C-alpha positions as CSV (number, residue, x, y, z in Angstrom):
1,X,-16.2,-46.6,-5.9
2,X,-19.6,-48.1,-5.0
3,X,-19.4,-50.1,-8.4
4,X,-16.6,-52.1,-6.9
5,X,-19.0,-53.6,-4.6
6,X,-21.3,-54.8,-7.3
7,X,-21.6,-57.3,-9.8
8,X,-20.5,-55.6,-12.9
9,X,-23.7,-55.2,-15.3
10,X,-26.5,-56.1,-12.9
11,X,-29.3,-54.4,-11.0
12,X,-27.1,-52.6,-8.4
13,X,-24.0,-51.6,-10.5
14,X,-26.6,-50.0,-12.9
15,X,-28.5,-48.3,-10.0
16,X,-25.6,-46.4,-8.6
17,X,-26.0,-44.3,-11.7
18,X,-29.5,-43.7,-10.6
19,X,-28.3,-42.5,-7.5
20,X,-25.7,-40.4,-8.6
21,X,-28.2,-38.5,-10.6
22,X,-30.8,-38.5,-7.8
23,X,-27.8,-36.7,-5.5
24,X,-26.4,-34.6,-8.2
25,X,-30.0,-33.2,-9.1
26,X,-30.9,-32.5,-5.3
27,X,-27.7,-31.0,-4.5
28,X,-28.1,-27.9,-6.3
29,X,-26.9,-24.8,-4.7
30,X,-25.4,-25.2,-1.3
31,X,-27.3,-27.8,-0.4
32,X,-25.8,-31.6,0.4
33,X,-27.4,-34.9,0.0
34,X,-26.8,-37.3,2.8
35,X,-27.6,-41.2,2.0
36,X,-27.2,-43.4,4.9
37,X,-28.7,-46.9,6.4
38,X,-28.4,-47.9,9.5
39,X,-31.5,-50.0,10.2
40,X,-33.0,-53.2,8.4
41,X,-36.8,-53.5,8.5
42,X,-36.3,-57.5,7.8
43,X,-33.9,-60.0,9.2
44,X,-31.1,-61.1,6.4
45,X,-31.7,-64.5,4.9
46,X,-28.7,-66.5,3.6
47,X,-29.2,-69.5,1.2
48,X,-26.7,-71.2,-1.1
49,X,-24.2,-68.3,-1.6
50,X,-26.8,-65.5,-2.0
51,X,-27.8,-63.1,0.8
52,X,-31.4,-61.4,1.0
53,X,-30.9,-58.0,3.0
54,X,-33.5,-55.7,3.8
55,X,-32.0,-52.2,4.5
56,X,-34.1,-49.0,5.1
57,X,-32.2,-46.1,3.2
58,X,-32.7,-42.4,4.3
59,X,-32.1,-39.3,2.3
60,X,-31.7,-36.3,4.0
61,X,-31.1,-32.9,2.1
62,X,-29.1,-30.3,4.3
63,X,-28.5,-26.7,3.1
64,X,-25.2,-26.2,4.4
65,X,-23.2,-28.2,7.3
66,X,-24.5,-28.1,10.9
67,X,-28.1,-27.0,9.6
68,X,-31.3,-28.6,10.0
69,X,-32.4,-31.0,7.6
70,X,-34.8,-29.3,4.9
71,X,-36.1,-32.6,3.3
72,X,-36.0,-36.2,4.1
73,X,-37.1,-39.1,2.2
74,X,-37.1,-42.8,2.9
75,X,-36.7,-46.0,0.8
76,X,-37.1,-49.8,1.7
77,X,-35.2,-52.3,-0.5
78,X,-34.5,-55.7,-1.0
79,X,-31.0,-56.6,-2.1
80,X,-29.3,-59.6,-3.0
81,X,-25.5,-60.2,-2.2
82,X,-23.9,-63.0,-4.1
83,X,-20.5,-64.8,-2.6
84,X,-17.7,-64.3,-4.9
85,X,-15.4,-67.2,-5.3
86,X,-12.4,-65.0,-6.2
87,X,-11.2,-63.4,-3.5
88,X,-13.2,-66.2,-1.4
89,X,-15.5,-64.9,1.2
90,X,-16.2,-61.5,-0.5
91,X,-20.1,-60.6,-1.1
92,X,-21.2,-58.2,-3.8
93,X,-24.6,-56.7,-4.7
94,X,-26.3,-58.5,-7.3
């Protein structure tokens, strides 16, 4: 489903495979991997149909529901979003 929001064959389309592998490797046994982002480390910049966004992505590994996080990792990314022409107004990850 994540690939639907990406430009086919581009950077983030291919990176979904890397994240899927990362989650599978780190979800062994009863652990769950939670990937979330809820903050940006820099303001978004939009120029000529391209948006540069700067999300901080957090990965928490939890051994079972409602338990404490046993491992946490933080990634800062620069992501490009491209304004699509069909349907008009949609944005996709470059």
